[in-house]
C-alpha positions as CSV (number, residue, x, y, z in Angstrom):
1,M,39.9,-10.2,-6.4
2,V,36.8,-8.1,-6.7
3,L,34.6,-7.8,-3.3
4,V,30.7,-6.4,-3.8
5,R,28.6,-5.7,-0.9
6,H,25.2,-6.4,-0.9
7,G,22.3,-4.0,-2.6
8,A,20.4,-2.0,-0.6
9,S,18.0,-4.1,1.4
10,E,14.4,-3.3,2.5
11,P,14.0,-0.7,4.5
12,A,14.2,-1.2,8.7
13,V,10.5,-0.6,10.1
14,P,9.9,-0.1,13.9
15,G,7.6,-2.6,15.2
16,A,8.2,-5.0,12.3
17,P,11.7,-6.7,12.6
18,F,13.2,-8.4,10.0
19,A,13.5,-12.4,9.8
20,I,16.6,-13.5,12.2
21,V,18.5,-16.5,10.6
22,D,21.5,-17.9,12.6
23,G,21.2,-14.8,15.0
24,H,21.6,-12.4,12.0
25,A,18.9,-10.3,10.3
26,D,17.8,-11.5,7.0
27,P,15.8,-8.1,4.9
28,S,15.4,-9.1,1.7
29,L,16.9,-6.9,-1.0
30,E,13.5,-6.5,-2.1
31,D,14.2,-2.8,-2.8
32,P,14.1,-1.0,-5.9
33,R,17.4,0.7,-5.4
34,G,18.8,-2.5,-4.0
35,L,17.8,-5.0,-7.2
36,E,19.1,-2.2,-9.6
37,Q,22.2,-2.3,-7.9
38,A,22.6,-6.0,-8.5
39,A,21.5,-5.8,-12.0
40,R,24.0,-3.0,-12.3
41,V,26.9,-5.1,-10.8
42,A,26.0,-8.0,-13.0
43,A,26.6,-5.9,-16.2
44,R,29.4,-4.3,-15.0
45,L,31.2,-7.5,-13.9
46,A,29.8,-10.2,-16.8
47,S,32.5,-9.9,-19.0
48,E,35.1,-10.2,-16.4
49,E,37.0,-13.3,-15.8
50,I,35.2,-14.5,-12.7
51,H,36.5,-17.8,-10.7
52,G,34.0,-17.8,-8.2
53,L,31.0,-16.2,-6.4
54,Y,30.8,-16.2,-2.9
55,A,27.9,-14.8,-0.3
56,T,26.8,-15.1,3.5
57,G,24.0,-17.4,2.9
58,L,21.4,-14.5,3.9
59,A,18.8,-13.3,1.2
60,R,20.3,-9.6,0.4
61,T,23.9,-11.1,-0.7
62,T,22.5,-14.3,-2.6
63,Q,20.0,-11.8,-4.3
64,T,22.8,-9.5,-5.0
65,A,25.2,-12.1,-6.7
66,A,22.1,-13.9,-8.4
67,P,22.0,-11.5,-11.6
68,L,25.8,-12.1,-11.8
69,A,25.3,-16.2,-11.5
70,A,23.0,-16.2,-13.7
71,A,25.3,-14.1,-16.6
72,T,28.1,-16.3,-15.7
73,G,26.7,-19.5,-14.7
74,L,28.5,-19.9,-11.8
75,E,26.5,-20.7,-8.5
76,P,27.4,-18.7,-5.3
77,T,29.3,-20.7,-2.8
78,D,27.7,-19.3,0.9
79,V,30.5,-18.6,3.3
80,L,29.0,-17.7,6.6
81,A,32.1,-16.0,8.2
82,L,31.5,-13.5,5.7
83,R,28.5,-12.4,7.7
84,E,28.7,-8.7,9.4
85,V,29.1,-8.2,13.3
86,H,26.3,-10.0,15.3
87,L,24.3,-6.7,16.6
88,G,23.0,-8.2,19.8
89,E,19.8,-7.3,21.1
90,W,19.8,-4.6,18.0
91,E,19.4,-7.0,15.3
92,G,16.4,-7.0,13.1
93,G,16.7,-3.8,11.8
94,E,16.8,-2.2,15.3
95,F,20.2,-0.8,15.0
96,R,19.6,1.0,11.5
97,I,16.5,2.3,13.1
98,R,18.5,3.4,15.9
99,M,21.0,5.3,13.8
100,H,18.4,6.9,11.8
101,Q,16.8,8.1,14.6
102,G,20.2,9.3,16.0
103,D,20.2,7.1,19.6
104,P,23.5,8.5,21.2
105,L,24.3,4.8,22.2
106,A,23.8,3.7,18.2
107,L,26.4,7.1,17.4
108,R,28.7,5.9,20.5
109,V,29.2,2.9,18.4
110,L,30.5,4.7,15.4
111,T,32.1,7.5,17.1
112,E,34.2,4.7,19.3
113,Q,34.2,1.9,17.0
114,R,33.4,-0.3,19.5
115,W,30.4,-3.1,18.8
116,D,30.6,-4.4,22.5
117,V,28.5,-1.0,23.5
118,I,25.6,-2.9,21.7
119,P,23.2,-4.5,24.6
120,G,23.5,-8.3,24.4
121,P,26.1,-10.2,22.5
122,S,27.9,-8.4,19.9
123,R,30.6,-10.5,18.8
124,P,30.0,-12.8,15.5
125,R,28.2,-16.2,16.9
126,S,30.6,-19.1,16.4
127,S,28.5,-21.0,14.3
128,A,28.8,-18.4,11.6
129,R,32.1,-20.4,10.1
130,A,32.8,-21.3,6.3
């Protein structure tokens, strides 16, 4: 089994939140680094024996899988349970912005390894199932 994290997604910009899909931020992979990363993953894995591709249904994961899907002829299967933790009131890029700014509460999330310090519901939504 090979697990590939999505490529670099578009940057979070204060005041311009990402679209929200099923409670999760949905930034595009439309970042030159992310597109290059997806192409490089496809080039590296295209000759491997791959039996399935799985994505979260969010743009950045389906766009990361797309070059490998094209190279192998496999169609990615969306598995909603693979989505990251729900970031409560900090969805839409706010968590990334706060981390970049060194926000003490955002840093506490990492140092204590606790998502529940984020304001709002920070557990994955029950709708995020396969």
